LOGUNU-599791 format. One record per residue: residue number from 1; chain; x, y, z of N, C-alpha, C in turn. Coordinates in nm, 4 decimals, always signed. Example, Ala and Ser with C-alpha at 12.3 -4.5 7.8 and 13.67 -1.06 7.14 Angstrom:
2
(atom 1, 'A', (+1.3190, -0.5690, +0.7800), (+1.2300, -0.4500, +0.7800), (+1.3200, -0.3300, +0.7800))
(atom 2, 'A', (+1.2850, -0.2250, +0.7080), (+1.3670, -0.1060, +0.7140), (+1.2900, +0.0030, +0.7870))
END
This chain:
173
(atom 1, 'A', (-4.6557, -9.5605, -5.5289), (-4.6883, -9.4200, -5.5247), (-4.7789, -9.3914, -5.4060))
(atom 2, 'A', (-4.9060, -9.4321, -5.4118), (-4.9882, -9.4207, -5.2935), (-5.0865, -9.5340, -5.2885))
(atom 3, 'A', (-5.1622, -9.5406, -5.1795), (-5.2441, -9.6571, -5.1534), (-5.3887, -9.6409, -5.1973))
(atom 4, 'A', (-5.4194, -9.5408, -5.2757), (-5.5549, -9.5180, -5.3247), (-5.6576, -9.5076, -5.2131))
(atom 5, 'A', (-5.6161, -9.4600, -5.0965), (-5.7101, -9.4354, -4.9875), (-5.7466, -9.5584, -4.9078))
(atom 6, 'A', (-5.6769, -9.6685, -4.9250), (-5.7116, -9.7903, -4.8526), (-5.6895, -9.7718, -4.7039))
(atom 7, 'A', (-5.7757, -9.8346, -4.6260), (-5.7595, -9.8300, -4.4815), (-5.6896, -9.9559, -4.4361))
(atom 8, 'A', (-5.6246, -9.9454, -4.3240), (-5.5552, -10.0592, -4.2676), (-5.5879, -10.0653, -4.1196))
(atom 9, 'A', (-5.6676, -10.1636, -4.0741), (-5.6973, -10.1731, -3.9315), (-5.5686, -10.1926, -3.8531))
(atom 10, 'A', (-5.5583, -10.1224, -3.7402), (-5.4346, -10.1303, -3.6639), (-5.4559, -10.1503, -3.5150))
(atom 11, 'A', (-5.5787, -10.1692, -3.4697), (-5.6033, -10.1836, -3.3268), (-5.5456, -10.3153, -3.2762))
(atom 12, 'A', (-5.4744, -10.3078, -3.1673), (-5.4096, -10.4268, -3.1132), (-5.5084, -10.5193, -3.0429))
(atom 13, 'A', (-5.6194, -10.4664, -2.9947), (-5.7106, -10.5493, -2.9164), (-5.8054, -10.6335, -3.0018))
(atom 14, 'A', (-5.8028, -10.6169, -3.1327), (-5.8854, -10.6979, -3.2196), (-6.0317, -10.6591, -3.2227))
(atom 15, 'A', (-6.0727, -10.5580, -3.1515), (-6.2126, -10.5133, -3.1510), (-6.2451, -10.4529, -3.2866))
(atom 16, 'A', (-6.3370, -10.5164, -3.3649), (-6.3647, -10.4651, -3.4991), (-6.4154, -10.3216, -3.4986))
(atom 17, 'A', (-6.4917, -10.2828, -3.3961), (-6.5431, -10.1457, -3.3925), (-6.4290, -10.0461, -3.3803))
(atom 18, 'A', (-6.3294, -10.0775, -3.2971), (-6.2145, -9.9888, -3.2811), (-6.1348, -9.9844, -3.4109))
(atom 19, 'A', (-6.1116, -10.1000, -3.4742), (-6.0357, -10.1041, -3.5991), (-6.1032, -10.0217, -3.7071))
(atom 20, 'A', (-6.2351, -10.0210, -3.7098), (-6.3073, -9.9460, -3.8127), (-6.3037, -9.7957, -3.7888))
(atom 21, 'A', (-6.2559, -9.7551, -3.6712), (-6.2522, -9.6131, -3.6394), (-6.1109, -9.5562, -3.6432))
(atom 22, 'A', (-6.0226, -9.6219, -3.7151), (-5.8894, -9.5684, -3.7386), (-5.8429, -9.6144, -3.8759))
(atom 23, 'A', (-5.7439, -9.5439, -3.9285), (-5.6960, -9.5769, -4.0622), (-5.5536, -9.5264, -4.0799))
(atom 24, 'A', (-5.4884, -9.5808, -4.1832), (-5.3520, -9.5427, -4.2172), (-5.3452, -9.5194, -4.3674))
(atom 25, 'A', (-5.2801, -9.4116, -4.4074), (-5.2591, -9.3783, -4.5486), (-5.1103, -9.3533, -4.5702))
(atom 26, 'A', (-5.0609, -9.3845, -4.6877), (-4.9208, -9.3562, -4.7194), (-4.9118, -9.2873, -4.8546))
(atom 27, 'A', (-4.8083, -9.2055, -4.8685), (-4.7772, -9.1404, -4.9947), (-4.6259, -9.1295, -5.0066))
(atom 28, 'A', (-4.5779, -9.1309, -5.1295), (-4.4387, -9.0993, -5.1573), (-4.4368, -8.9571, -5.2126))
(atom 29, 'A', (-4.3595, -8.8718, -5.1476), (-4.3542, -8.7302, -5.1827), (-4.2177, -8.7002, -5.2442))
(atom 30, 'A', (-4.2161, -8.6362, -5.3590), (-4.0916, -8.6041, -5.4293), (-4.0277, -8.4785, -5.3706))
(atom 31, 'A', (-4.0032, -8.4828, -5.2414), (-3.9397, -8.3715, -5.1706), (-3.8728, -8.4301, -5.0465))
(atom 32, 'A', (-3.7725, -8.3632, -4.9939), (-3.7047, -8.4144, -4.8740), (-3.7939, -8.4027, -4.7498))
(atom 33, 'A', (-3.7648, -8.4839, -4.6468), (-3.8447, -8.4797, -4.5239), (-3.8581, -8.3396, -4.4643))
(atom 34, 'A', (-3.7529, -8.2578, -4.4735), (-3.7602, -8.1219, -4.4181), (-3.8714, -8.0415, -4.4849))
(atom 35, 'A', (-3.8834, -8.0506, -4.6159), (-3.9866, -7.9759, -4.6889), (-4.1258, -8.0272, -4.6542))
(atom 36, 'A', (-4.1392, -8.1578, -4.6396), (-4.2696, -8.2148, -4.6048), (-4.3079, -8.1722, -4.4639))
(atom 37, 'A', (-4.2134, -8.1747, -4.3723), (-4.2386, -8.1313, -4.2345), (-4.2855, -7.9853, -4.2327))
(atom 38, 'A', (-4.2176, -7.9001, -4.3085), (-4.2560, -7.7573, -4.3140), (-4.3954, -7.7402, -4.3722))
(atom 39, 'A', (-4.4334, -7.8257, -4.4682), (-4.5669, -7.8164, -4.5283), (-4.6763, -7.8436, -4.4254))
(atom 40, 'A', (-4.6429, -7.9144, -4.3195), (-4.7377, -7.9435, -4.2117), (-4.7310, -7.8421, -4.0977))
(atom 41, 'A', (-4.6188, -7.7716, -4.0832), (-4.5988, -7.6905, -3.9619), (-4.5837, -7.5411, -3.9867))
(atom 42, 'A', (-4.5937, -7.4969, -4.1112), (-4.5895, -7.3539, -4.1427), (-4.7229, -7.3147, -4.2042))
(atom 43, 'A', (-4.7855, -7.2129, -4.1482), (-4.9221, -7.1756, -4.1861), (-4.9390, -7.1516, -4.3363))
(atom 44, 'A', (-4.8518, -7.0747, -4.3972), (-4.8670, -7.0426, -4.5394), (-4.8557, -7.1676, -4.6264))
(atom 45, 'A', (-4.7679, -7.2574, -4.5888), (-4.7523, -7.3826, -4.6648), (-4.8713, -7.4750, -4.6419))
(atom 46, 'A', (-4.9192, -7.4837, -4.5193), (-5.0334, -7.5687, -4.4872), (-5.1571, -7.5248, -4.5663))
(atom 47, 'A', (-5.1762, -7.3948, -4.5776), (-5.2929, -7.3414, -4.6496), (-5.2917, -7.3813, -4.7971))
(atom 48, 'A', (-5.1761, -7.4069, -4.8532), (-5.1665, -7.4389, -4.9961), (-5.2292, -7.5733, -5.0317))
(atom 49, 'A', (-5.2384, -7.6660, -4.9354), (-5.2862, -7.8003, -4.9685), (-5.3904, -7.8558, -4.8732))
(atom 50, 'A', (-5.4055, -7.7989, -4.7571), (-5.4877, -7.8567, -4.6510), (-5.6356, -7.8610, -4.6896))
(atom 51, 'A', (-5.6938, -7.9750, -4.6723), (-5.8357, -7.9957, -4.7003), (-5.8559, -8.0893, -4.8165))
(atom 52, 'A', (-5.9691, -8.1565, -4.8170), (-5.9966, -8.2524, -4.9242), (-6.0255, -8.1848, -5.0567))
(atom 53, 'A', (-6.0310, -8.2649, -5.1620), (-6.0671, -8.2161, -5.2951), (-6.2001, -8.1412, -5.2850))
(atom 54, 'A', (-6.2086, -8.0275, -5.3520), (-6.3305, -7.9465, -5.3478), (-6.3320, -7.8451, -5.2353))
(atom 55, 'A', (-6.2251, -7.8415, -5.1572), (-6.2116, -7.7454, -5.0470), (-6.0851, -7.6646, -5.0677))
(atom 56, 'A', (-6.0890, -7.5433, -5.0197), (-5.9693, -7.4598, -5.0126), (-5.9571, -7.4125, -4.8689))
(atom 57, 'A', (-5.8380, -7.3736, -4.8318), (-5.8137, -7.3263, -4.6960), (-5.7453, -7.1910, -4.7052))
(atom 58, 'A', (-5.8230, -7.0831, -4.6888), (-5.7635, -6.9488, -4.6995), (-5.6505, -6.9289, -4.5976))
(atom 59, 'A', (-5.5431, -6.8705, -4.6439), (-5.4259, -6.8494, -4.5582), (-5.4614, -6.7740, -4.4308))
(atom 60, 'A', (-5.5533, -6.6777, -4.4394), (-5.5860, -6.5987, -4.3201), (-5.6647, -6.6770, -4.2155))
(atom 61, 'A', (-5.7049, -6.8022, -4.2460), (-5.7761, -6.8842, -4.1472), (-5.6842, -6.9860, -4.0800))
(atom 62, 'A', (-5.5585, -6.9901, -4.1220), (-5.4656, -7.0904, -4.0698), (-5.3755, -7.0262, -3.9646))
(atom 63, 'A', (-5.3687, -7.0907, -3.8497), (-5.2780, -7.0492, -3.7438), (-5.2029, -7.1731, -3.6962))
(atom 64, 'A', (-5.0713, -7.1570, -3.6791), (-4.9867, -7.2691, -3.6377), (-4.8909, -7.2196, -3.5301))
(atom 65, 'A', (-4.8926, -7.2867, -3.4161), (-4.7941, -7.2656, -3.3108), (-4.7239, -7.4003, -3.2944))
(atom 66, 'A', (-4.6245, -7.4233, -3.3808), (-4.5612, -7.5550, -3.3936), (-4.4633, -7.5818, -3.2805))
(atom 67, 'A', (-4.5201, -7.6138, -3.1664), (-4.4433, -7.6588, -3.0521), (-4.5342, -7.7501, -2.9704))
(atom 68, 'A', (-4.4742, -7.8428, -2.8967), (-4.5540, -7.9333, -2.8160), (-4.6379, -7.8495, -2.7193))
(atom 69, 'A', (-4.7673, -7.8747, -2.7196), (-4.8609, -7.7971, -2.6388), (-4.9197, -7.6786, -2.7141))
(atom 70, 'A', (-4.8570, -7.6425, -2.8261), (-4.9097, -7.5353, -2.9105), (-5.0242, -7.5883, -2.9949))
(atom 71, 'A', (-5.0949, -7.4975, -3.0554), (-5.2114, -7.5397, -3.1320), (-5.2017, -7.5064, -3.2790))
(atom 72, 'A', (-5.2963, -7.5608, -3.3527), (-5.3132, -7.5309, -3.4948), (-5.4625, -7.5158, -3.5194))
(atom 73, 'A', (-5.4968, -7.4380, -3.6182), (-5.6363, -7.4283, -3.6606), (-5.6409, -7.3862, -3.8062))
(atom 74, 'A', (-5.7465, -7.4284, -3.8724), (-5.7655, -7.3968, -4.0135), (-5.9143, -7.4076, -4.0450))
(atom 75, 'A', (-5.9577, -7.3267, -4.1393), (-6.0962, -7.3338, -4.1837), (-6.0967, -7.3751, -4.3308))
(atom 76, 'A', (-6.1537, -7.4920, -4.3564), (-6.1696, -7.5388, -4.4937), (-6.2999, -7.4803, -4.5472))
(atom 77, 'A', (-6.2969, -7.4356, -4.6722), (-6.4135, -7.3713, -4.7333), (-6.4508, -7.4495, -4.8594))
(atom 78, 'A', (-6.5777, -7.4887, -4.8680), (-6.6253, -7.5603, -4.9855), (-6.6204, -7.4684, -5.1064))
(atom 79, 'A', (-6.5571, -7.5151, -5.2135), (-6.5501, -7.4355, -5.3363), (-6.6871, -7.4250, -5.4022))
(atom 80, 'A', (-6.7750, -7.5203, -5.3770), (-6.9077, -7.5212, -5.4383), (-7.0085, -7.4357, -5.3620))
(atom 81, 'A', (-7.0180, -7.4572, -5.2307), (-7.1236, -7.3910, -5.1527), (-7.0744, -7.2741, -5.0683))
(atom 82, 'A', (-6.9435, -7.2676, -5.0423), (-6.8906, -7.1653, -4.9532), (-6.9037, -7.2024, -4.8063))
(atom 83, 'A', (-6.9588, -7.3215, -4.7764), (-6.9709, -7.3655, -4.6369), (-6.8318, -7.3738, -4.5751))
(atom 84, 'A', (-6.8244, -7.3384, -4.4468), (-6.6974, -7.3338, -4.3756), (-6.6895, -7.4483, -4.2755))
(atom 85, 'A', (-6.5721, -7.5115, -4.2706), (-6.5501, -7.6254, -4.1826), (-6.4240, -7.6016, -4.0993))
(atom 86, 'A', (-6.4415, -7.5445, -3.9804), (-6.3245, -7.5188, -3.8959), (-6.2756, -7.6475, -3.8291))
(atom 87, 'A', (-6.1450, -7.6606, -3.8203), (-6.0839, -7.7714, -3.7483), (-5.9638, -7.7170, -3.6713))
(atom 88, 'A', (-5.9260, -7.7896, -3.5689), (-5.8173, -7.7412, -3.4839), (-5.7670, -7.8556, -3.3972))
(atom 89, 'A', (-5.6550, -7.8304, -3.3316), (-5.6004, -7.9300, -3.2405), (-5.4760, -7.8789, -3.1706))
(atom 90, 'A', (-5.4158, -7.9681, -3.0944), (-5.2974, -7.9379, -3.0151), (-5.1851, -8.0317, -3.0559))
(atom 91, 'A', (-5.0643, -7.9764, -3.0702), (-4.9479, -8.0594, -3.1006), (-4.9081, -8.1389, -2.9769))
(atom 92, 'A', (-4.8947, -8.2678, -2.9945), (-4.8566, -8.3569, -2.8847), (-4.7115, -8.4013, -2.8957))
(atom 93, 'A', (-4.6615, -8.4069, -3.0184), (-4.5223, -8.4464, -3.0413), (-4.4761, -8.3850, -3.1728))
(atom 94, 'A', (-4.3556, -8.3297, -3.1726), (-4.2931, -8.2758, -3.2935), (-4.1462, -8.3174, -3.2931))
(atom 95, 'A', (-4.1102, -8.4037, -3.3855), (-3.9718, -8.4434, -3.4041), (-3.9347, -8.3941, -3.5429))
(atom 96, 'A', (-3.8561, -8.2847, -3.5501), (-3.8292, -8.2229, -3.6798), (-3.7897, -8.3230, -3.7884))
(atom 97, 'A', (-3.8606, -8.3119, -3.8998), (-3.8355, -8.3875, -4.0222), (-3.8645, -8.5370, -4.0100))
(atom 98, 'A', (-3.9261, -8.5795, -3.8958), (-3.9538, -8.7218, -3.8747), (-4.0970, -8.7531, -3.8334))
(atom 99, 'A', (-4.1537, -8.6745, -3.7432), (-4.2817, -8.7149, -3.6839), (-4.3577, -8.5938, -3.6305))
(atom 100, 'A', (-4.4892, -8.5960, -3.6547), (-4.5796, -8.4940, -3.6026), (-4.7006, -8.5676, -3.5464))
(atom 101, 'A', (-4.7368, -8.5390, -3.4229), (-4.8567, -8.5973, -3.3625), (-4.9408, -8.4812, -3.3120))
(atom 102, 'A', (-5.0672, -8.4788, -3.3555), (-5.1552, -8.3710, -3.3123), (-5.2970, -8.4195, -3.2922))
(atom 103, 'A', (-5.3686, -8.3479, -3.2063), (-5.5098, -8.3752, -3.1880), (-5.5876, -8.3188, -3.3049))
(atom 104, 'A', (-5.7012, -8.3807, -3.3338), (-5.7900, -8.3358, -3.4420), (-5.9272, -8.3138, -3.3820))
(atom 105, 'A', (-5.9827, -8.1979, -3.4082), (-6.1161, -8.1713, -3.3580), (-6.1813, -8.0583, -3.4327))
(atom 106, 'A', (-6.2950, -8.0206, -3.3829), (-6.3718, -7.9125, -3.4430), (-6.3667, -7.7920, -3.3508))
(atom 107, 'A', (-6.3852, -7.6772, -3.4107), (-6.3814, -7.5527, -3.3353), (-6.4826, -7.4575, -3.3972))
(atom 108, 'A', (-6.5150, -7.3573, -3.3252), (-6.6039, -7.2547, -3.3763), (-6.5585, -7.1202, -3.3257))
(atom 109, 'A', (-6.6183, -7.0124, -3.3763), (-6.5737, -6.8796, -3.3354), (-6.5809, -6.8577, -3.1851))
(atom 110, 'A', (-6.6848, -6.9104, -3.1226), (-6.7001, -6.8933, -2.9780), (-6.7029, -7.0272, -2.9055))
(atom 111, 'A', (-6.6471, -7.1291, -2.9697), (-6.6500, -7.2645, -2.9146), (-6.5078, -7.3137, -2.8955))
(atom 112, 'A', (-6.4766, -7.3643, -2.7768), (-6.3426, -7.4207, -2.7594), (-6.3258, -7.5453, -2.8459))
(atom 113, 'A', (-6.2023, -7.5775, -2.8760), (-6.1719, -7.6947, -2.9575), (-6.2117, -7.8209, -2.8808))
(atom 114, 'A', (-6.2796, -7.9097, -2.9498), (-6.3120, -8.0407, -2.8951), (-6.2355, -8.1432, -2.9770))
(atom 115, 'A', (-6.1256, -8.1932, -2.9206), (-6.0442, -8.2926, -2.9903), (-6.1043, -8.4304, -2.9680))
(atom 116, 'A', (-6.1189, -8.5064, -3.0747), (-6.1718, -8.6411, -3.0615), (-6.0879, -8.7455, -3.1341))
(atom 117, 'A', (-5.9849, -8.7048, -3.2020), (-5.9005, -8.7991, -3.2747), (-5.7550, -8.7548, -3.2624))
(atom 118, 'A', (-5.6656, -8.8475, -3.2927), (-5.5229, -8.8188, -3.2922), (-5.4662, -8.8568, -3.4284))
(atom 119, 'A', (-5.3895, -8.7648, -3.4872), (-5.3258, -8.7864, -3.6160), (-5.1755, -8.7959, -3.5939))
(atom 120, 'A', (-5.1155, -8.9004, -3.6490), (-4.9708, -8.9179, -3.6444), (-4.9190, -8.9185, -3.7873))
(atom 121, 'A', (-4.8260, -8.8295, -3.8165), (-4.7627, -8.8208, -3.9472), (-4.6171, -8.8605, -3.9289))
(atom 122, 'A', (-4.5767, -8.9676, -3.9963), (-4.4378, -9.0143, -3.9901), (-4.3728, -8.9924, -4.1256))
(atom 123, 'A', (-4.2493, -8.9429, -4.1222), (-4.1746, -8.9129, -4.2443), (-4.0449, -8.9924, -4.2437))
(atom 124, 'A', (-4.0188, -9.0635, -4.3527), (-3.8917, -9.1335, -4.3669), (-3.8375, -9.1059, -4.5058))
(atom 125, 'A', (-3.7066, -9.0852, -4.5113), (-3.6440, -9.0604, -4.6408), (-3.5077, -8.9975, -4.6235))
(atom 126, 'A', (-3.4363, -8.9924, -4.7331), (-3.3037, -8.9319, -4.7338), (-3.3163, -8.7799, -4.7297))
(atom 127, 'A', (-3.2110, -8.7157, -4.6880), (-3.2092, -8.5695, -4.6783), (-3.2462, -8.5034, -4.8104))
(atom 128, 'A', (-3.2155, -8.5676, -4.9217), (-3.2454, -8.5103, -5.0526), (-3.3794, -8.5588, -5.1089))
(atom 129, 'A', (-3.4490, -8.6460, -5.0359), (-3.5788, -8.6966, -5.0796), (-3.5635, -8.8182, -5.1683))
(atom 130, 'A', (-3.6689, -8.8825, -5.2099), (-3.8075, -8.8537, -5.1744), (-3.8374, -8.8950, -5.0303))
(atom 131, 'A', (-3.9590, -8.8650, -4.9869), (-4.0027, -8.8936, -4.8507), (-4.1242, -8.9849, -4.8546))
(atom 132, 'A', (-4.1222, -9.0859, -4.7705), (-4.2441, -9.1644, -4.7521), (-4.3187, -9.1053, -4.6334))
(atom 133, 'A', (-4.4415, -9.0656, -4.6569), (-4.5281, -9.0074, -4.5544), (-4.6328, -9.1117, -4.5177))
(atom 134, 'A', (-4.6446, -9.1380, -4.3882), (-4.7482, -9.2278, -4.3375), (-4.8336, -9.1483, -4.2406))
(atom 135, 'A', (-4.9643, -9.1433, -4.2670), (-5.0598, -9.0749, -4.1798), (-5.1474, -9.1804, -4.1150))
(atom 136, 'A', (-5.1549, -9.1762, -3.9832), (-5.2433, -9.2665, -3.9082), (-5.3358, -9.1810, -3.8239))
(atom 137, 'A', (-5.4643, -9.2061, -3.8331), (-5.5607, -9.1337, -3.7497), (-5.6361, -9.2356, -3.6666))
(atom 138, 'A', (-5.6437, -9.2104, -3.5365), (-5.7160, -9.2981, -3.4448), (-5.8131, -9.2147, -3.3620))
(atom 139, 'A', (-5.9047, -9.2830, -3.2967), (-5.9996, -9.2145, -3.2106), (-6.1156, -9.1518, -3.2844))
(atom 140, 'A', (-6.1377, -9.1909, -3.4086), (-6.2474, -9.1362, -3.4874), (-6.3789, -9.1831, -3.4249))
(atom 141, 'A', (-6.4810, -9.0975, -3.4275), (-6.6041, -9.1237, -3.3554), (-6.6825, -9.2447, -3.4043))
(atom 142, 'A', (-6.6842, -9.2704, -3.5347), (-6.7610, -9.3831, -3.5865), (-6.6947, -9.4383, -3.7123))
(atom 143, 'A', (-6.7363, -9.5580, -3.7523), (-6.6830, -9.6169, -3.8748), (-6.7193, -9.5307, -3.9948))
(atom 144, 'A', (-6.8397, -9.4721, -3.9959), (-6.8803, -9.3846, -4.1074), (-6.7923, -9.2610, -4.1132))
(atom 145, 'A', (-6.7620, -9.2014, -3.9970), (-6.6712, -9.0860, -3.9939), (-6.5328, -9.1264, -4.0439))
(atom 146, 'A', (-6.4877, -9.2460, -4.0063), (-6.3561, -9.2927, -4.0510), (-6.3518, -9.3032, -4.2026))
(atom 147, 'A', (-6.4592, -9.3537, -4.2627), (-6.4629, -9.3643, -4.4091), (-6.4573, -9.2262, -4.4728))
(atom 148, 'A', (-6.5351, -9.1312, -4.4200), (-6.5336, -8.9946, -4.4739), (-6.3965, -8.9302, -4.4557))
(atom 149, 'A', (-6.3374, -8.9486, -4.3376), (-6.2079, -8.8870, -4.3102), (-6.0980, -8.9521, -4.3928))
(atom 150, 'A', (-6.1083, -9.0817, -4.4166), (-6.0108, -9.1491, -4.5021), (-6.0137, -9.0871, -4.6410))
(atom 151, 'A', (-6.1336, -9.0696, -4.6954), (-6.1465, -9.0074, -4.8277), (-6.0924, -8.8644, -4.8259))
(atom 152, 'A', (-6.1269, -8.7879, -4.7230), (-6.0803, -8.6495, -4.7139), (-5.9296, -8.6397, -4.7043))
(atom 153, 'A', (-5.8695, -8.7166, -4.6127), (-5.7240, -8.7142, -4.5993), (-5.6563, -8.7649, -4.7255))
(atom 154, 'A', (-5.7163, -8.8647, -4.7900), (-5.6554, -8.9205, -4.9110), (-5.6408, -8.8132, -5.0191))
(atom 155, 'A', (-5.7466, -8.7370, -5.0438), (-5.7362, -8.6339, -5.1475), (-5.6522, -8.5158, -5.1000))
(atom 156, 'A', (-5.6535, -8.4869, -4.9703), (-5.5669, -8.3802, -4.9188), (-5.4200, -8.4180, -4.9362))
(atom 157, 'A', (-5.3860, -8.5435, -4.9080), (-5.2475, -8.5871, -4.9262), (-5.2081, -8.5832, -5.0732))
(atom 158, 'A', (-5.3024, -8.6152, -5.1612), (-5.2731, -8.6018, -5.3046), (-5.2413, -8.4558, -5.3389))
(atom 159, 'A', (-5.3148, -8.3613, -5.2786), (-5.2875, -8.2193, -5.3017), (-5.1496, -8.1823, -5.2478))
(atom 160, 'A', (-5.1131, -8.2359, -5.1315), (-4.9811, -8.2102, -5.0741), (-4.8711, -8.2619, -5.1668))
(atom 161, 'A', (-4.8867, -8.3849, -5.2159), (-4.7882, -8.4427, -5.3074), (-4.7726, -8.3531, -5.4299))
(atom 162, 'A', (-4.8836, -8.3089, -5.4883), (-4.8791, -8.2218, -5.6057), (-4.8155, -8.0878, -5.5757))
(atom 163, 'A', (-4.8480, -8.0315, -5.4599), (-4.7926, -7.9019, -5.4228), (-4.6410, -7.9094, -5.4087))
(atom 164, 'A', (-4.5919, -8.0123, -5.3386), (-4.4479, -8.0234, -5.3188), (-4.3758, -8.0665, -5.4461))
(atom 165, 'A', (-4.4414, -8.1379, -5.5342), (-4.3807, -8.1739, -5.6621), (-4.3596, -8.0494, -5.7469))
(atom 166, 'A', (-4.4478, -7.9507, -5.7279), (-4.4388, -7.8272, -5.8065), (-4.3178, -7.7433, -5.7730))
(atom 167, 'A', (-4.2759, -7.7443, -5.6446), (-4.1607, -7.6597, -5.6100), (-4.0525, -7.7365, -5.5363))
(atom 168, 'A', (-4.0744, -7.8661, -5.5175), (-3.9731, -7.9457, -5.4489), (-3.9562, -7.9069, -5.3032))
(atom 169, 'A', (-4.0484, -7.8225, -5.2523), (-4.0391, -7.7813, -5.1140), (-3.9273, -7.6815, -5.0902))
(atom 170, 'A', (-3.8846, -7.6153, -5.1970), (-3.7743, -7.5215, -5.1846), (-3.8089, -7.4099, -5.0870))
(atom 171, 'A', (-3.7123, -7.3651, -5.0054), (-3.7376, -7.2555, -4.9125), (-3.7904, -7.1331, -4.9880))
(atom 172, 'A', (-3.8927, -7.0747, -4.9307), (-3.9494, -6.9529, -4.9873), (-4.0394, -6.9745, -5.1068))
(atom 173, 'A', (-4.0549, -7.0991, -5.1473), (-4.1401, -7.1269, -5.2643), (-4.2847, -7.1273, -5.2292))
END
């Protein structure tokens, strides 16, 4: 089903510091690759699951220009405190229903996006599903940030799995 948030060092150079600043997560999603791809590249769908447990992402804060060189942005809001956490990035690669590569960074109302990590989402599966989703994030600033981001992505992916299980990723759902 999923890996319970385990990290997997993947740096080829063997540098422990580099390995500690990247991670890989996998999930099996009960929806076809097309539906999973849309959940990542359509603003209304992204808002339904994006952000870790305890966060929501209001639809009006999500913008997606799903093309190479286009950008994405979203503001996660703490359900407890109301604190806002803007994030954004640029699409580097989009292979429909197979692969999404984007920059990950922080943004502010009057601050340009500062990308410091790269997220790669790979999708494999039959046209009718299910889909195996593999998320790899590299370039994280520190091992502590990697641990926090691993936990955040892990619960966000659980939300994605639940969201797509609810409607199977049906068009218009």
